[in-house]
C-alpha positions, 0 to 999 in steps of 0.5 A: 483459506487465509482470512484477513486478521483484524490487525491486518484490516486496520493496517489497510484501512489506515493506508486507504485513509491516507490515499483517498484524500490525495486523489490518487488512483487506487487498486486493491489486489488481495492483501495489496494496495496499489497507488498510481497516477500523479504520485510525485508531489505526494511521495513523502506522504506515501513513504511515511504511511508505509507505502513502498515504490515498485519501479517495474510497475511504476506504482506505489504499493502497501501490503500488511506487515504480516503478509510480507516476504522477509527473506532474500532467496 
Protein backbone atom coordinates (compact mmCIF):
# COMPACT_ATOMS: atom_id res chain seq x y z
CA UNK A 1 0.00 0.00 0.00
CA UNK A 2 1.30 3.47 -0.89
CA UNK A 3 1.31 5.67 2.17
CA UNK A 4 1.63 9.41 2.05
CA UNK A 5 5.09 10.62 2.99
CA UNK A 6 5.69 13.52 5.41
CA UNK A 7 6.86 15.69 2.50
CA UNK A 8 3.68 14.99 0.53
CA UNK A 9 1.58 15.70 3.61
CA UNK A 10 3.33 19.05 4.03
CA UNK A 11 2.71 19.94 0.37
CA UNK A 12 -1.00 19.09 0.68
CA UNK A 13 -1.32 21.03 3.95
CA UNK A 14 0.27 24.08 2.33
CA UNK A 15 -2.12 23.83 -0.63
CA UNK A 16 -5.14 23.52 1.65
CA UNK A 17 -3.98 26.51 3.72
CA UNK A 18 -3.98 28.62 0.53
CA UNK A 19 -7.49 27.59 -0.55
CA UNK A 20 -9.40 27.71 2.75
CA UNK A 21 -9.14 31.50 3.29
CA UNK A 22 -10.40 32.07 -0.28
CA UNK A 23 -13.73 30.42 0.53
CA UNK A 24 -13.67 28.11 -2.49
CA UNK A 25 -15.18 24.64 -2.72
CA UNK A 26 -12.55 21.96 -2.10
CA UNK A 27 -12.54 18.22 -2.58
CA UNK A 28 -9.77 15.84 -1.57
CA UNK A 29 -9.63 12.73 -3.70
CA UNK A 30 -6.69 10.49 -2.84
CA UNK A 31 -3.54 12.55 -3.34
CA UNK A 32 -5.39 15.20 -5.34
CA UNK A 33 -6.96 18.42 -4.15
CA UNK A 34 -9.68 19.79 -6.46
CA UNK A 35 -10.93 23.37 -6.21
CA UNK A 36 -14.08 24.77 -7.79
CA UNK A 37 -16.49 27.65 -7.38
CA UNK A 38 -15.85 31.26 -8.38
CA UNK A 39 -12.11 30.78 -8.91
CA UNK A 40 -11.47 33.41 -11.58
CA UNK A 41 -10.69 36.23 -9.11
CA UNK A 42 -8.22 33.93 -7.33
CA UNK A 43 -6.53 32.51 -10.41
CA UNK A 44 -3.11 34.08 -9.83
CA UNK A 45 -3.04 32.98 -6.18
CA UNK A 46 -3.85 29.40 -7.19
CA UNK A 47 -1.18 29.38 -9.90
CA UNK A 48 1.43 30.71 -7.48
CA UNK A 49 0.53 27.94 -5.01
CA UNK A 50 1.17 25.24 -7.61
CA UNK A 51 -2.40 24.52 -8.71
CA UNK A 52 -3.10 23.71 -12.36
CA UNK A 53 -6.26 24.23 -14.41
CA UNK A 54 -8.08 21.13 -15.70
CA UNK A 55 -10.16 22.35 -18.66
CA UNK A 56 -12.21 19.17 -19.05
CA UNK A 57 -13.37 19.30 -15.44
CA UNK A 58 -13.41 23.10 -15.28
CA UNK A 59 -11.61 22.93 -11.92
CA UNK A 60 -8.21 23.65 -10.45
CA UNK A 61 -6.18 20.75 -9.06
CA UNK A 62 -3.11 20.17 -6.96
CA UNK A 63 -1.11 17.01 -6.32
CA UNK A 64 2.20 16.51 -4.56
CA UNK A 65 5.14 16.75 -6.94
CA UNK A 66 6.24 13.18 -6.28
CA UNK A 67 2.81 11.84 -7.35
CA UNK A 68 2.94 13.39 -10.81
CA UNK A 69 3.22 11.79 -14.21
CA UNK A 70 6.18 13.18 -16.08
CA UNK A 71 6.12 11.46 -19.46
CA UNK A 72 4.04 12.02 -22.55
CA UNK A 73 3.27 8.69 -23.84
